[in-house]
C-alpha positions as CSV (number, residue, x, y, z in Angstrom):
1,M,15.2,11.3,45.6
2,K,16.8,8.0,44.7
3,C,14.5,5.1,44.0
4,K,16.0,2.7,46.6
5,L,13.8,-0.1,45.3
6,F,14.1,-2.6,48.2
7,E,15.1,-0.3,51.1
8,D,12.0,1.5,52.2
9,K,10.1,-0.7,54.7
10,E,7.4,1.8,55.2
11,F,6.6,1.9,51.5
12,Y,6.3,-1.9,51.2
13,G,4.3,-2.1,54.4
14,R,1.7,0.3,53.1
15,L,1.8,-1.2,49.6
16,M,1.3,-4.7,50.9
17,S,-1.5,-3.7,53.2
18,L,-3.3,-2.2,50.2
19,T,-2.3,-4.7,47.6
20,M,-2.7,-8.1,49.2
21,P,-6.4,-7.7,50.1
22,I,-7.1,-6.4,46.6
23,V,-5.1,-9.3,45.0
24,L,-7.1,-11.8,47.1
25,Q,-10.3,-10.1,46.1
26,S,-9.3,-10.2,42.4
27,L,-8.3,-13.8,42.7
28,M,-11.6,-14.7,44.2
29,L,-13.5,-12.9,41.5
30,A,-11.5,-14.7,38.8
31,A,-12.0,-18.0,40.6
32,V,-15.7,-17.8,39.9
33,G,-15.0,-17.8,36.2
34,A,-12.6,-20.6,36.7
35,A,-15.1,-22.6,38.7
36,D,-17.8,-22.1,36.0
37,A,-15.5,-23.2,33.3
38,L,-14.2,-26.2,35.1
39,M,-17.5,-27.4,36.4
40,L,-19.4,-26.9,33.2
41,G,-16.5,-28.1,31.2
42,S,-16.5,-31.4,33.1
43,I,-20.1,-31.9,31.9
44,E,-20.2,-30.6,28.4
45,Q,-17.8,-28.5,26.2
46,N,-20.6,-26.5,24.6
47,S,-22.1,-25.4,28.0
48,M,-18.7,-24.0,29.0
49,A,-18.2,-22.2,25.7
50,A,-21.8,-20.8,25.9
51,V,-21.3,-19.3,29.4
52,S,-17.9,-17.9,28.3
53,L,-19.7,-16.1,25.4
54,A,-22.7,-15.0,27.5
55,T,-20.6,-13.5,30.2
56,Q,-19.1,-11.2,27.7
57,I,-22.2,-9.1,28.4
58,Q,-21.3,-8.6,32.0
59,F,-17.7,-8.1,30.8
60,I,-18.9,-5.0,28.9
61,Q,-21.0,-3.9,31.8
62,N,-17.9,-4.2,34.1
63,M,-15.9,-2.1,31.6
64,I,-18.3,0.7,31.9
65,L,-18.6,0.4,35.7
66,S,-14.9,0.2,36.0
67,S,-14.6,3.8,34.7
68,I,-17.0,5.0,37.3
69,I,-15.3,3.0,40.1
70,A,-11.8,4.0,39.0
71,A,-12.8,7.7,38.9
72,A,-14.2,7.4,42.5
73,S,-11.0,5.6,43.5
74,I,-8.7,8.2,42.0
75,L,-10.5,11.2,43.4
76,G,-11.3,9.4,46.6
77,A,-7.7,8.4,47.3
78,Q,-6.5,12.0,46.9
79,Y,-9.2,13.4,49.1
80,W,-8.7,10.7,51.7
81,G,-5.0,11.6,51.7
82,K,-6.0,15.2,52.3
83,G,-8.3,14.2,55.1
84,D,-11.5,15.5,53.5
85,E,-14.2,13.0,54.4
86,R,-17.1,15.2,53.4
87,T,-16.0,15.4,49.8
88,L,-15.3,11.6,49.8
89,K,-19.0,11.0,50.6
90,D,-20.0,13.2,47.7
91,I,-17.8,11.2,45.4
92,F,-19.4,8.0,46.7
93,A,-22.8,9.4,45.9
94,I,-21.8,10.3,42.3
95,S,-20.5,6.8,41.9
96,L,-23.7,5.2,43.2
97,R,-26.0,7.3,41.0
98,L,-24.1,6.3,37.8
99,S,-23.6,2.7,38.8
100,I,-27.4,2.2,39.4
101,L,-28.2,3.6,36.0
102,I,-25.7,1.2,34.2
103,D,-27.0,-1.8,36.3
104,L,-30.6,-1.1,35.1
105,I,-29.6,-0.9,31.5
106,F,-27.7,-4.2,31.4
107,W,-30.4,-6.0,33.3
108,A,-33.0,-4.9,30.8
109,L,-30.8,-6.0,27.8
110,C,-30.3,-9.5,29.3
111,F,-33.9,-10.0,30.3
112,F,-35.6,-8.7,27.2
113,T,-33.1,-9.3,24.3
114,P,-30.9,-12.3,25.3
115,R,-31.0,-13.9,21.8
116,L,-29.9,-10.7,20.1
117,L,-27.0,-10.4,22.6
118,M,-25.8,-14.0,21.9
119,L,-25.9,-13.4,18.1
120,L,-23.2,-10.8,18.6
121,F,-20.8,-13.6,19.6
122,T,-21.8,-16.7,17.7
123,K,-24.0,-18.2,15.0
124,D,-24.1,-21.6,16.6
125,E,-27.7,-22.3,17.6
126,E,-26.8,-24.7,20.4
127,L,-24.5,-22.1,22.0
128,I,-27.1,-19.4,21.6
129,A,-29.8,-21.5,23.3
130,H,-27.5,-22.3,26.2
131,G,-26.5,-18.6,26.5
132,I,-30.2,-17.5,26.6
133,H,-30.9,-19.8,29.5
134,Y,-27.9,-18.3,31.4
135,L,-28.6,-14.6,30.7
136,R,-32.3,-14.7,31.7
137,I,-31.3,-15.7,35.2
138,A,-27.8,-14.2,35.6
139,G,-29.1,-10.8,34.2
140,W,-30.8,-10.2,37.6
141,S,-27.4,-10.3,39.3
142,Y,-26.3,-7.4,37.0
143,L,-28.7,-5.2,39.0
144,F,-26.5,-5.3,42.0
145,T,-23.0,-5.4,40.5
146,G,-22.3,-1.6,40.3
147,I,-23.7,-0.8,43.7
148,S,-21.6,-3.4,45.4
149,Q,-18.5,-2.3,43.6
150,S,-19.0,1.3,44.7
151,Y,-19.3,0.3,48.3
152,L,-16.2,-2.0,48.1
153,T,-14.2,0.7,46.4
154,I,-14.9,3.3,49.1
155,M,-13.9,0.7,51.7
156,K,-10.5,0.2,49.9
157,V,-9.9,4.0,49.6
158,S,-10.7,4.7,53.3
159,E,-8.2,2.1,54.6
160,H,-10.6,-0.9,54.9
161,A,-9.2,-2.9,52.0
162,K,-9.0,-6.0,54.2
163,Q,-12.7,-5.9,55.0
164,S,-13.5,-5.3,51.4
165,A,-11.5,-8.5,50.5
166,I,-13.3,-10.4,53.3
167,V,-16.7,-9.6,51.7
168,S,-15.5,-10.5,48.2
169,T,-13.7,-13.7,49.3
170,F,-16.7,-15.0,51.2
171,T,-19.2,-14.3,48.5
172,V,-16.9,-15.9,45.9
173,L,-16.5,-19.0,48.0
174,L,-20.3,-19.0,48.4
175,N,-20.7,-18.7,44.6
176,I,-18.3,-21.6,44.0
177,F,-20.1,-23.8,46.6
178,L,-23.5,-23.0,45.1
179,N,-22.1,-23.6,41.6
180,A,-21.3,-27.2,42.7
181,V,-24.7,-27.6,44.4
182,F,-26.8,-26.3,41.5
183,I,-24.7,-27.5,38.5
184,Y,-24.2,-31.1,39.7
185,G,-27.3,-31.4,41.9
186,L,-25.9,-31.9,45.4
187,F,-27.8,-32.3,48.7
188,G,-31.0,-33.3,47.0
189,V,-31.1,-30.3,44.7
190,P,-31.8,-31.2,41.0
191,A,-28.9,-30.8,38.6
192,M,-29.4,-27.7,36.6
193,G,-26.2,-27.3,34.6
194,I,-25.8,-23.9,33.0
195,Q,-28.9,-22.5,34.7
196,G,-27.5,-23.6,38.1
197,A,-24.4,-21.5,37.4
198,A,-26.6,-18.5,36.8
199,I,-28.6,-19.0,40.0
200,A,-25.4,-19.4,42.1
201,T,-24.1,-16.1,40.7
202,L,-27.4,-14.3,41.5
203,I,-27.5,-15.5,45.1
204,A,-23.8,-14.5,45.7
205,R,-24.3,-11.0,44.3
206,V,-27.3,-10.4,46.6
207,V,-25.3,-11.5,49.7
208,E,-22.4,-9.3,48.6
209,L,-24.6,-6.2,48.3
210,V,-26.3,-6.7,51.7
211,W,-23.1,-7.3,53.5
212,S,-21.3,-4.3,51.9
213,I,-24.2,-2.0,52.9
214,A,-24.2,-3.4,56.5
215,Y,-20.4,-2.9,56.8
216,S,-20.7,0.8,55.7
217,F,-22.7,1.7,58.8
218,K,-19.9,0.5,61.2
219,K,-17.7,3.1,63.0
220,T,-14.9,4.5,60.9
221,Y,-16.5,3.3,57.7
222,I,-17.9,5.6,55.0
223,H,-21.6,5.4,54.2
224,V,-23.6,7.7,52.0
225,E,-26.6,9.6,53.3
226,I,-29.7,9.2,51.1
227,W,-30.0,13.0,50.6
228,R,-26.6,13.0,48.9
229,L,-27.9,10.9,46.1
230,F,-30.3,13.6,45.1
231,R,-27.9,16.6,45.6
232,V,-25.5,17.6,42.8
233,N,-22.2,19.2,43.6
234,P,-21.5,20.9,40.2
235,A,-17.8,21.6,40.6
236,L,-17.1,18.1,42.0
237,S,-19.3,16.5,39.3
238,I,-17.3,18.3,36.6
239,D,-14.0,17.0,38.1
240,F,-15.5,13.5,38.3
241,A,-16.5,13.7,34.7
242,K,-13.1,14.9,33.6
243,C,-11.6,11.9,35.4
244,M,-14.2,9.4,34.3
245,L,-14.8,10.1,30.6
246,P,-11.3,9.3,29.4
247,L,-11.5,6.2,31.6
248,L,-14.9,5.3,30.0
249,G,-13.5,5.8,26.6
250,A,-10.5,3.6,27.4
251,S,-12.8,1.0,29.1
252,L,-15.1,0.8,26.1
253,L,-12.2,0.6,23.6
254,W,-10.6,-2.2,25.7
255,G,-13.9,-3.9,26.6
256,V,-15.4,-3.9,23.1
257,G,-12.0,-4.9,21.7
258,F,-11.7,-7.9,24.0
259,T,-15.3,-8.8,23.3
260,S,-14.5,-8.7,19.6
261,Y,-11.6,-11.1,20.2
262,T,-14.1,-13.5,21.9
263,A,-16.5,-13.1,19.0
264,F,-13.7,-13.9,16.5
265,M,-13.0,-17.1,18.4
266,G,-16.7,-17.9,18.5
267,H,-16.9,-17.5,14.7
268,L,-13.9,-19.8,14.2
269,G,-15.8,-22.7,15.7
270,A,-16.7,-24.4,19.0
271,D,-13.2,-25.8,19.5
272,A,-11.7,-22.3,19.2
273,A,-14.3,-20.8,21.5
274,A,-13.8,-23.6,24.1
275,S,-10.0,-23.3,24.2
276,N,-10.2,-19.5,24.3
277,S,-12.6,-19.7,27.3
278,V,-10.1,-21.8,29.2
279,A,-7.1,-19.6,28.3
280,S,-9.1,-16.5,29.3
281,V,-9.8,-17.9,32.7
282,V,-6.1,-18.7,33.3
283,R,-5.2,-15.2,32.1
284,D,-7.6,-13.6,34.5
285,L,-6.2,-15.6,37.4
286,V,-2.6,-14.8,36.6
287,C,-3.5,-11.1,36.1
288,C,-4.9,-10.8,39.6
289,F,-1.6,-9.9,41.2
290,C,-0.7,-7.2,38.7
291,N,-4.3,-5.8,39.0
292,G,-3.9,-5.7,42.8
293,V,-0.5,-3.9,42.6
294,A,-2.0,-1.4,40.1
295,S,-5.0,-0.7,42.3
296,G,-3.1,-0.7,45.6
297,G,-0.2,1.2,44.2
298,G,-2.5,3.8,42.6
299,I,-4.2,4.4,45.9
300,L,-0.8,4.8,47.6
301,V,0.5,7.2,45.0
302,G,-2.8,9.1,45.0
303,N,-2.7,9.5,48.8
304,E,0.7,11.2,48.5
305,L,-0.2,13.4,45.6
306,G,-3.5,14.5,47.3
307,A,-1.6,15.4,50.5
308,G,0.7,17.6,48.4
309,R,3.8,15.4,48.7
310,L,4.5,15.4,45.0
311,E,8.1,14.3,45.2
312,R,7.3,11.3,47.3
313,G,4.4,10.4,44.9
314,K,6.9,10.5,42.1
315,L,9.4,8.3,44.0
316,Y,6.6,5.8,44.7
317,G,5.8,5.8,41.0
318,D,9.4,5.0,40.1
319,R,9.4,2.0,42.4
320,L,6.1,0.7,41.1
321,L,7.5,0.9,37.5
322,W,10.4,-1.4,38.4
323,I,8.1,-3.7,40.4
324,S,5.8,-4.0,37.3
325,I,8.8,-5.1,35.1
326,L,9.8,-7.8,37.7
327,L,6.2,-8.9,38.0
328,G,5.8,-9.2,34.2
329,V,8.7,-11.6,34.0
330,A,7.2,-13.6,36.9
331,S,3.8,-13.7,35.3
332,T,5.3,-15.2,32.1
333,A,7.0,-17.9,34.1
334,I,3.8,-18.7,36.0
335,M,1.8,-19.0,32.8
336,L,4.3,-21.5,31.4
337,V,4.3,-23.5,34.6
338,L,0.5,-23.6,34.7
339,T,0.1,-24.9,31.1
340,P,0.5,-28.6,31.7
341,L,-1.7,-28.5,34.8
342,V,-4.5,-26.7,32.9
343,M,-4.2,-29.1,30.0
344,S,-4.8,-32.1,32.3
345,F,-7.7,-30.6,34.1
346,V,-10.3,-29.8,31.4
347,K,-12.2,-32.0,29.0
348,L,-11.8,-30.8,25.4
349,T,-11.8,-32.4,22.0
350,P,-8.3,-33.3,20.6
351,A,-8.4,-30.2,18.3
352,A,-9.3,-27.9,21.2
353,Y,-6.5,-29.4,23.3
354,S,-4.0,-28.5,20.5
355,L,-5.4,-25.0,20.3
356,L,-5.3,-24.5,24.0
357,L,-1.6,-25.4,24.2
358,G,-0.7,-22.8,21.5
359,M,-2.8,-20.2,23.2
360,M,-1.1,-20.7,26.5
361,V,2.4,-20.2,25.0
362,I,1.2,-17.0,23.2
363,M,-0.4,-15.8,26.4
364,A,2.9,-16.2,28.3
365,V,4.5,-13.6,26.1
366,Y,1.5,-11.4,26.3
367,M,1.7,-11.3,30.1
368,I,4.8,-9.2,30.1
369,G,3.1,-6.3,28.3
370,R,-0.2,-6.8,30.2
371,T,1.5,-6.6,33.6
372,I,3.6,-3.6,32.9
373,N,0.8,-1.7,31.3
374,S,-1.7,-2.5,34.0
375,V,0.5,-1.2,36.8
376,V,1.8,1.9,35.0
377,I,-1.3,3.0,33.1
378,N,-4.1,1.9,35.5
379,G,-2.1,2.5,38.7
380,I,0.5,5.2,38.4
381,F,-0.9,7.4,35.6
382,A,-4.5,7.2,36.9
383,A,-3.4,8.1,40.4
384,G,-2.6,11.7,39.2
385,G,-5.5,11.9,36.9
386,D,-3.5,11.3,33.7
387,T,-6.3,9.2,32.2
388,M,-6.2,10.3,28.5
389,F,-3.1,8.3,27.7
390,D,-4.9,5.0,28.2
391,M,-7.6,5.9,25.7
392,Y,-5.0,7.1,23.1
393,S,-2.8,4.1,23.5
394,L,-5.8,1.6,23.2
395,F,-7.0,3.3,20.1
396,A,-3.6,3.1,18.4
397,A,-2.5,-0.4,19.6
398,M,-5.8,-2.2,19.8
399,W,-8.1,-0.6,17.3
400,C,-5.6,0.4,14.6
401,L,-3.5,-2.8,14.9
402,A,-4.8,-5.8,16.8
403,V,-8.5,-5.7,16.0
404,P,-8.1,-5.1,12.3
405,L,-5.5,-7.9,12.0
406,A,-7.7,-10.4,13.9
407,F,-10.8,-9.3,11.9
408,L,-9.1,-9.8,8.5
409,G,-7.6,-13.1,9.7
410,T,-11.0,-14.4,10.7
411,F,-13.3,-13.2,8.0
412,V,-11.1,-12.4,5.0
413,F,-7.9,-14.4,4.9
414,H,-9.1,-17.3,7.0
415,W,-5.9,-17.6,8.9
416,P,-5.3,-20.5,11.3
417,V,-6.9,-20.0,14.8
418,L,-3.5,-19.5,16.6
419,I,-2.4,-16.8,14.1
420,V,-5.7,-15.0,14.7
421,Y,-5.2,-15.5,18.5
422,A,-1.7,-14.0,18.3
423,C,-3.1,-11.0,16.6
424,T,-5.4,-10.4,19.5
425,C,-2.4,-10.3,21.9
426,V,-0.1,-8.0,19.9
427,D,-1.4,-4.7,21.4
428,E,-0.2,-5.1,24.9
429,V,3.4,-5.9,23.9
430,G,3.5,-3.3,21.2
431,K,2.7,-0.3,23.4
432,I,5.4,-0.9,26.1
433,P,7.9,1.6,24.6
434,W,5.2,4.2,24.3
435,V,4.3,3.7,27.9
436,F,7.9,4.2,29.1
437,I,8.3,7.3,27.1
438,H,5.1,8.8,28.5
439,Y,6.0,7.8,32.0
440,K,9.2,9.9,31.9
441,K,7.2,13.1,31.0
442,Y,5.7,12.9,34.6
443,K,2.4,14.4,33.6
444,W,0.8,12.2,36.2
445,V,2.5,14.0,39.1
446,K,-0.5,16.2,40.0
447,D,-2.5,17.2,43.1
448,L,-6.1,17.0,41.8
449,T,-7.6,18.4,45.0
450,K,-6.0,21.8,44.3
451,D,-7.9,22.0,41.0
452,I,-11.2,21.2,42.7
453,Q,-10.6,23.8,45.5
454,Q,-9.9,26.5,42.9
455,Q,-13.3,25.7,41.4
456,G,-15.0,26.4,44.7
457,A,-16.0,22.8,45.5
C-alpha cells in the first residue's frame, strides 16, 4: 500500500474525530497550569515558582497513572476494534483498581510529608513554606485524579472522545474561574493566593469525577460493574501487566528525569526556577496538539490492528510518521512566535526575563524532537504493544546523557543556567535517528487480541 499522505478522506475524518477532542482536552488541562502561573505570577514571583515546584509531585503521580491509562487505552482500542465489549469492561476494572491505589499513596505523601517533598526540589525556605500550604490542600485532589482519567480514557476508546473533551473542558474552565475567585478574592471571597489555587483545583477534580461517572451510565457508554473490581481475570491481567510495566518504566524514567530538571533549576536560584516554570507552561501548551495526535492516532492504529487489518494499520502508521515531522516543524515556529507574547505577559526580575528568552529559543529546537517522538513512540509503537523501546530510549538518551550533563553542570562545574537548561533538552533531539530506525523494523504491527485469546482469556 502506498502512503498517499493527503488523499484518504476517511483516514483524516477518523483521525480528526479522535484527535481534536483530545487536543482540546490536553489544551484545557495545560491551561490550568498556565492560569496558575499567570495569576500567581501577577502577584508574586515566589508564589508562582513554589507552585511550579510543588506540582512536580502530581507530575510524578501522573507519570505512574499514565502507564496504567496508556495500557488500558492500548488494549482497549484493540478490543473495541474487535468488538469485544466484555473484555473492555475487564480492562476498565483493572485500570480503576490500580489507579485508586496510586491516588491513595500520593494523597498520603502530600498530606503527611509535604515539607520532605518540597526539600526534594529546593532549599529555599520561602519556596518550601509556600509549597507546603499548596500541597496540604491540593493533595486531596490527587485522590480523584486516577479514577477520573480511567473513566475519560474508556470514553475515548469507545468512540466518545467528544464527550470526554466536554467534561475536561468544562472542569478546566471551572478551575480557571475558581482560580481567579480564590487567588484574587472576587465576589466577596477573601484573597487566598497560593491556597486559593489549591482549593480551585480540588473543587474542579471533584466535579470532573462526578460528571465522568454519571456519563458512564448513559446508553452506549461503558461503565464498570462493582463486582468486576473484585474479580481477577488472570490471563488478561498478565497481558495488561506486559503492556503496562514497560510503560511504567518509561514513565518513571521520563517523569523522574523531568522532575530532576526542575530540581536543578530550583537549585540554580529563584530566577532560574521562575523562568523555567513559565517556559514549562508554554511547552505544555504547544505540546497539546502532538499529544492529541499521538493519542488519537494510536487509537486509530490500534483499532485496525485489533480488527486484524495489519496492512492498513501499517499504512496509517506511515502517514502518522510524516504528519509528526510536519507537526514538529510547525511546533518550532509556534514556539518562536509565542516568545515575545509570553515575555510581555509575566512579571519577572530582569535576570529571570533574560533567562526566559534563552529558554524559549532552546525550547523551539527541542520541540522538533519532542513532537516526532511523542507521535511515533507514544502513538504508533504503543498501538501495537511495542512499549519496551520507549524505556530503552529514555534510559539511553535521558539518563545516560541529559541528566548526567545537567547534574554535573549544576553541582560540579557550575555552568550558566542556560547551558544547564540546554542539557535538559538534548535527549529528545538526540534520539530521533534511533526512533526512525526502530520504526522501519515494524515490530509494532501486531494484533494483541490474538495473543490474549491463545491464553484462554
